[in-house]
C-alpha positions in Angstrom: 57.1 62.9 116.7 60.0 64.7 114.9 63.4 65.3 116.0 64.0 68.4 118.4 64.8 71.6 116.2 68.2 72.7 116.9 68.3 75.8 114.7 66.1 78.9 114.7 63.4 79.5 112.0 64.4 81.0 108.7 63.0 84.5 109.7 65.4 84.7 112.7 68.3 83.3 110.5 67.5 86.0 107.9 67.3 88.8 110.7 70.9 87.7 111.7 72.3 87.6 108.2 70.7 91.2 107.5 72.5 92.4 110.6 75.8 91.1 109.1 76.5 88.4 111.5 79.1 85.8 110.4 78.7 81.9 110.6 80.6 81.9 113.9 78.6 84.6 115.2 75.4 82.8 114.3 76.7 79.7 115.9 77.2 81.6 119.1 73.9 83.1 119.0 72.1 79.9 118.5 73.9 78.5 121.7 73.2 81.6 123.8 69.5 81.6 122.9 68.7 78.0 122.8 71.7 76.2 124.6 72.0 74.0 121.5 75.7 73.6 120.3 75.8 73.5 116.6 78.5 73.4 114.2 79.5 76.2 111.8 78.7 73.7 108.9 75.0 73.2 110.1 74.7 77.1 110.0 75.9 77.2 106.6 73.7 74.4 105.4 70.7 76.0 107.1 71.4 79.4 105.5 71.9 77.8 102.2 68.6 75.9 102.4 66.7 79.0 103.3 68.4 80.9 100.3 70.2 83.2 102.6 73.7 82.9 101.2 75.4 84.9 98.5 77.6 83.3 96.1 81.0 84.7 96.8 83.5 85.3 94.0 86.3 82.6 93.8 89.6 84.2 92.7 91.0 80.9 91.2 93.8 82.7 89.3 95.0 84.6 92.4 94.4 81.8 95.0 94.8 78.6 93.0 95.0 76.3 96.2 92.4 74.7 98.3 93.0 77.0 101.4 92.5 75.3 104.8 90.0 77.1 107.0 92.9 78.0 109.6 94.7 79.9 106.9 91.8 81.7 105.4 92.4 85.0 107.2 96.3 85.1 106.5 97.5 88.5 105.1 98.9 86.9 101.9 95.7 85.3 100.9 93.6 88.4 101.9 95.7 90.5 99.6 95.5 88.0 96.8 91.8 87.9 97.0 92.0 91.8 97.0 94.1 91.6 93.9 91.3 89.4 92.3 88.5 92.1 93.4 90.5 94.9 91.8 91.0 92.9 88.8 87.4 92.3 88.6 86.6 95.9 88.8 85.6 96.0 92.5 86.7 98.6 95.0 88.3 98.2 98.4 87.9 100.2 101.5 90.3 103.2 101.9 92.1 101.3 104.6 92.2 98.1 102.6 93.4 99.8 99.6 96.3 101.4 101.5 97.3 98.0 102.8 96.9 96.3 99.4 99.0 99.1 97.6 101.8 98.8 100.2 101.7 95.1 99.7 101.9 95.2 95.9 105.0 97.7 96.1 106.7 95.1 98.7 106.1 92.3 96.3 107.4 94.1 93.3 110.4 95.7 95.2 111.5 92.6 97.0 110.8 90.3 94.0 108.5 88.0 96.0 105.7 85.6 95.5 103.3 83.9 97.7 103.6 80.2 98.2 101.3 77.8 100.2 102.1 74.9 102.2 98.8 73.7 103.7 100.4 71.4 106.2 102.6 74.1 107.8 101.3 76.3 110.7 101.4 79.7 109.1 100.3 78.2 105.6 101.4 81.0 103.5 105.1 82.2 102.9 106.7 84.8 100.8 109.6 83.4 98.7 111.8 85.0 96.0 110.5 84.9 92.6 113.1 82.8 90.8 111.4 79.6 89.6 109.7 78.9 86.2 106.0 79.5 86.6 106.3 82.2 89.2 104.0 85.1 88.5 101.5 83.4 86.2 99.2 85.9 84.5 101.0 88.7 86.4 99.9 87.0 89.8 102.5 87.1 92.6 102.2 83.4 93.4 104.1 80.2 92.9 101.0 78.1 92.0 102.6 74.6 91.8 104.2 75.0 95.3 102.3 73.1 97.9 104.8 71.7 100.2 108.2 72.7 101.5 110.7 69.9 101.6 111.4 68.4 105.0 
């Protein structure tokens, strides 16, 4: 006899994806409907196996760091991804465009770049653009920066 199935069938997963549920929301739905505690990674793997994932663009010029999950929604990295979208010809929602435009003006007016320290709690920091290598390809980042000195 095979192992107990912990995840719903592909049709159910497809329905949830079509409804726009995130991996975290699907994890919660699985628990609510089956009582099975599954990881976000298990959901991601099941969706991938079922062909239900879309390849998301990677903005490697704008976000050259391997960003930890706990920092993925920080304003700085969201704005850098928006910069990548805009550069690729994509559009932003009206609200997101306003936030992005304000962010770009602040970065330029205050001569700032984004630095990333994966070991810190906030992860992303704004620092003065005063180092060689700041603003590579016109991107407001300090790409070589990965750790603040102790």
